Backbone as a chain_set.jsonl record, in Angstrom:
{"seq": "XXXXXXXXXXXXXXXXXXXXXXXXXXXXXXXXXXXXXXXXXXXXXXXXXXXXXXXXXXXXXXXXXXXXXXXXXXXXXXXXXX", "coords": {"N": [[0.833, -1.16, 0.0], [0.482, 2.278, -0.728], [2.389, 4.818, 0.854], [1.593, 7.659, 2.902], [-0.7, 8.686, 1.509], [-3.164, 8.986, 2.509], [-5.462, 11.246, 4.08], [-4.676, 13.21, 6.987], [-5.971, 12.521, 10.195], [-7.748, 14.057, 12.915], [-8.787, 14.995, 16.243], [-12.055, 16.203, 16.498], [-14.778, 18.29, 17.399], [-18.198, 17.841, 16.986], [-21.014, 19.81, 16.744], [-24.374, 19.712, 17.39], [-26.709, 21.766, 16.073], [-29.429, 21.853, 16.465], [-30.033, 20.603, 18.899], [-27.94, 21.222, 20.578], [-26.089, 19.413, 21.468], [-22.845, 17.989, 21.966], [-20.375, 16.178, 20.19], [-17.482, 14.257, 20.275], [-15.082, 13.283, 18.002], [-12.973, 11.529, 15.629], [-11.766, 13.079, 12.678], [-11.244, 14.202, 9.278], [-11.896, 16.696, 8.574], [-11.693, 20.291, 8.956], [-11.742, 23.248, 10.985], [-12.0, 26.731, 11.669], [-13.108, 27.682, 13.957], [-13.162, 27.083, 17.477], [-13.86, 25.067, 20.383], [-14.266, 24.529, 23.876], [-14.158, 21.373, 25.14], [-15.866, 18.917, 27.22], [-13.842, 17.491, 28.477], [-11.965, 19.322, 29.077], [-10.105, 20.098, 27.189], [-9.353, 21.999, 24.201], [-10.891, 21.971, 21.061], [-11.217, 21.907, 17.43], [-14.398, 22.94, 16.098], [-17.275, 21.75, 14.424], [-20.289, 22.669, 13.053], [-23.36, 20.972, 12.803], [-26.555, 20.458, 11.32], [-28.358, 18.484, 12.069], [-28.384, 15.526, 14.041], [-27.886, 12.31, 15.613], [-28.828, 12.979, 18.076], [-30.918, 14.727, 17.697], [-32.471, 13.839, 15.626], [-35.611, 12.624, 14.492], [-35.97, 9.817, 14.133], [-34.15, 8.591, 15.865], [-34.72, 9.799, 18.319], [-37.411, 9.432, 18.741], [-39.276, 11.361, 18.775], [-41.358, 13.592, 17.04], [-40.349, 16.383, 15.458], [-40.311, 19.72, 14.206], [-37.876, 21.023, 12.288], [-36.757, 23.944, 11.317], [-34.515, 25.717, 10.538], [-33.589, 27.666, 8.811], [-35.744, 29.133, 7.913], [-37.115, 28.027, 5.746], [-39.698, 27.314, 4.877], [-41.108, 29.721, 4.978], [-39.64, 31.231, 3.116], [-40.185, 29.757, 0.79], [-42.962, 30.158, 0.559], [-43.045, 32.946, 0.18], [-41.601, 33.128, -2.217], [-43.253, 31.865, -4.099], [-45.517, 33.289, -3.749], [-47.585, 32.442, -1.939], [-50.435, 32.387, -0.017], [-51.508, 31.896, 3.367]], "CA": [[0.0, 0.0, 0.0], [1.266, 3.511, -0.815], [2.524, 5.585, 2.086], [1.275, 9.093, 2.925], [-1.733, 9.108, 0.56], [-4.401, 9.197, 3.252], [-5.461, 12.504, 4.828], [-4.439, 13.104, 8.431], [-7.166, 12.693, 11.027], [-7.535, 14.708, 14.199], [-9.987, 15.043, 17.063], [-12.918, 17.329, 16.158], [-16.071, 18.285, 18.075], [-19.346, 18.132, 16.142], [-22.058, 20.408, 17.562], [-25.716, 19.647, 16.803], [-27.314, 23.079, 16.3], [-30.825, 21.691, 16.863], [-30.151, 20.219, 20.309], [-26.813, 21.733, 21.348], [-25.267, 18.3, 21.909], [-21.494, 17.947, 21.422], [-19.812, 14.847, 19.96], [-16.058, 14.269, 19.986], [-14.775, 12.187, 17.089], [-11.85, 11.759, 14.714], [-12.226, 13.499, 11.369], [-10.273, 14.887, 8.43], [-12.379, 18.052, 8.359], [-11.038, 21.289, 9.781], [-12.556, 24.422, 11.255], [-11.282, 27.816, 12.328], [-13.728, 27.858, 15.266], [-12.807, 26.079, 18.476], [-14.733, 25.002, 21.547], [-13.704, 23.751, 24.98], [-14.972, 20.181, 25.344], [-16.05, 18.574, 28.632], [-12.613, 16.95, 29.054], [-11.095, 20.451, 29.39], [-9.266, 20.45, 26.044], [-9.981, 22.801, 23.164], [-10.871, 21.279, 19.776], [-11.989, 22.554, 16.353], [-15.809, 22.574, 16.168], [-18.023, 21.769, 13.169], [-21.728, 22.688, 13.329], [-24.223, 20.165, 11.935], [-27.948, 20.817, 11.575], [-29.111, 17.395, 12.693], [-27.573, 14.362, 14.386], [-28.681, 11.296, 16.305], [-29.42, 13.59, 19.275], [-32.113, 15.506, 17.376], [-33.224, 13.226, 14.528], [-36.819, 11.944, 15.004], [-35.83, 8.361, 14.127], [-33.406, 8.169, 17.053], [-35.298, 10.344, 19.549], [-38.793, 8.999, 18.887], [-40.123, 12.555, 18.813], [-41.526, 14.275, 15.765], [-40.131, 17.81, 15.638], [-40.132, 20.482, 12.988], [-36.628, 21.753, 12.311], [-36.764, 24.917, 10.226], [-33.505, 26.655, 11.008], [-33.305, 28.739, 7.856], [-36.978, 29.735, 7.444], [-37.33, 27.504, 4.389], [-41.118, 27.34, 4.523], [-41.472, 31.114, 4.719], [-39.02, 31.619, 1.839], [-40.935, 29.092, -0.282], [-44.256, 30.844, 0.42], [-42.799, 34.259, -0.428], [-41.143, 32.938, -3.59], [-44.373, 31.489, -4.949], [-46.64, 34.153, -3.38], [-48.625, 31.574, -1.378], [-51.067, 32.905, 1.197], [-51.935, 30.811, 4.271]], "C": [[0.895, 1.247, 0.0], [1.253, 4.246, 0.52], [2.111, 7.035, 1.864], [0.264, 9.536, 1.873], [-3.056, 9.401, 1.271], [-4.343, 10.53, 3.997], [-5.274, 12.254, 6.319], [-5.75, 13.33, 9.178], [-6.778, 13.353, 12.34], [-8.846, 14.697, 14.967], [-10.743, 16.342, 16.76], [-14.223, 17.173, 16.939], [-17.139, 18.649, 17.058], [-20.461, 18.622, 17.058], [-23.384, 20.365, 16.804], [-26.418, 20.963, 17.109], [-28.77, 22.972, 16.736], [-30.96, 21.382, 18.353], [-29.021, 20.758, 21.18], [-25.87, 20.66, 21.85], [-23.908, 18.342, 21.222], [-21.03, 16.502, 21.309], [-18.347, 15.0, 19.631], [-15.736, 13.046, 19.146], [-13.528, 12.527, 16.284], [-12.411, 12.123, 13.356], [-11.085, 14.135, 10.596], [-10.681, 16.328, 8.187], [-11.702, 19.016, 9.324], [-11.958, 22.491, 9.941], [-11.699, 25.471, 11.938], [-11.85, 28.083, 13.723], [-13.267, 26.75, 16.201], [-13.798, 26.15, 19.627], [-14.023, 24.172, 22.609], [-14.655, 22.595, 25.254], [-14.996, 19.835, 26.826], [-14.819, 17.96, 29.287], [-11.602, 18.056, 29.369], [-10.204, 20.888, 28.246], [-10.062, 21.253, 25.02], [-9.779, 22.117, 21.815], [-11.545, 22.142, 18.709], [-13.431, 22.062, 16.421], [-16.44, 22.73, 14.789], [-19.503, 21.701, 13.534], [-22.473, 21.842, 12.306], [-25.668, 20.475, 12.305], [-28.716, 19.734, 12.313], [-28.165, 16.218, 12.941], [-28.477, 13.345, 15.078], [-29.344, 11.864, 17.561], [-30.703, 14.347, 18.972], [-32.951, 14.899, 16.252], [-34.419, 12.44, 15.077], [-36.707, 10.423, 15.038], [-35.163, 7.875, 15.407], [-34.048, 8.65, 18.348], [-36.715, 9.854, 19.8], [-39.76, 10.157, 18.955], [-40.186, 13.165, 17.426], [-41.37, 15.764, 16.013], [-39.946, 18.468, 14.278], [-38.855, 21.291, 13.135], [-36.603, 22.647, 11.084], [-35.802, 26.023, 10.603], [-33.306, 27.83, 10.071], [-34.564, 29.413, 7.342], [-37.345, 29.285, 6.041], [-38.782, 27.589, 3.952], [-41.538, 28.76, 4.17], [-40.888, 31.599, 3.396], [-39.77, 31.017, 0.66], [-42.255, 29.811, -0.532], [-44.092, 32.223, -0.219], [-42.424, 34.122, -1.899], [-42.307, 32.678, -4.538], [-45.66, 32.239, -4.601], [-47.831, 33.343, -2.874], [-49.127, 32.214, -0.094], [-51.515, 31.727, 2.048], [-53.33, 30.505, 4.05]], "O": [[1.939, 1.265, 0.652], [0.239, 4.287, 1.218], [2.264, 7.571, 0.766], [0.355, 10.661, 1.383], [-3.959, 10.0, 0.687], [-3.283, 10.909, 4.495], [-5.668, 11.211, 6.84], [-6.532, 14.216, 8.834], [-5.648, 13.23, 12.813], [-9.9, 14.418, 14.396], [-10.164, 17.428, 16.762], [-14.715, 16.059, 17.12], [-17.01, 19.646, 16.346], [-20.82, 17.951, 18.025], [-23.5, 20.916, 15.71], [-26.697, 21.257, 18.271], [-29.299, 23.915, 17.324], [-31.899, 21.849, 19.0], [-29.137, 20.751, 22.405], [-24.936, 20.965, 22.591], [-23.814, 18.686, 20.044], [-21.258, 15.695, 22.211], [-17.999, 15.811, 18.773], [-16.067, 11.919, 19.515], [-13.084, 13.675, 16.264], [-13.412, 11.555, 12.92], [-10.085, 14.557, 11.177], [-9.896, 17.108, 7.648], [-11.202, 18.613, 10.374], [-12.847, 22.717, 9.12], [-10.784, 25.145, 12.693], [-11.162, 28.643, 14.577], [-13.015, 25.623, 15.774], [-14.482, 27.155, 19.821], [-13.28, 23.241, 22.298], [-15.826, 22.811, 25.565], [-14.228, 20.399, 27.607], [-14.74, 17.904, 30.514], [-10.511, 17.776, 29.866], [-9.596, 21.956, 28.323], [-11.291, 21.191, 24.983], [-8.666, 21.731, 21.46], [-12.353, 23.012, 19.036], [-13.675, 20.904, 16.761], [-16.183, 23.702, 14.078], [-19.929, 20.787, 14.24], [-22.255, 21.969, 11.101], [-25.973, 20.726, 13.471], [-29.621, 20.03, 13.093], [-27.263, 15.954, 12.147], [-29.696, 13.515, 15.117], [-30.316, 11.295, 18.058], [-31.501, 14.592, 19.877], [-34.036, 15.4, 15.959], [-34.264, 11.67, 16.025], [-37.307, 9.795, 15.91], [-35.568, 6.858, 15.971], [-33.935, 7.98, 19.374], [-37.179, 9.856, 20.941], [-40.954, 9.951, 19.173], [-39.178, 13.241, 16.724], [-42.19, 16.354, 16.717], [-39.481, 17.842, 13.325], [-38.76, 22.151, 14.011], [-36.449, 22.176, 9.957], [-36.215, 27.131, 10.945], [-32.887, 28.9, 10.514], [-34.476, 30.208, 6.405], [-37.832, 30.081, 5.238], [-39.07, 27.898, 2.796], [-42.24, 28.979, 3.182], [-41.562, 32.297, 2.638], [-39.973, 31.682, -0.355], [-42.631, 30.051, -1.679], [-44.899, 32.623, -1.058], [-42.874, 34.907, -2.734], [-42.342, 33.208, -5.648], [-46.743, 31.894, -5.074], [-48.957, 33.538, -3.332], [-48.347, 32.541, 0.8], [-51.863, 30.673, 1.514], [-53.88, 29.623, 4.709]]}, "num_chains": 1, "name": "protein.A"}
């Protein structure tokens, strides 16, 4: 197998913006933002809109996640009245 062809992995915190839950994992992604994790160390943080902490399949709760106002934008775009 060829040496040095795989990207380097590092510890990264993924933050679920819907629930605020933090997950620490290895990843090749990078971020300029950092956050102090519960172990006291500071890691790069990547925001995700939905994860297992907020997804209805895993939580058993049906919730409406409309973080960007998509429904309102759609209604304005097509001039739909309620």
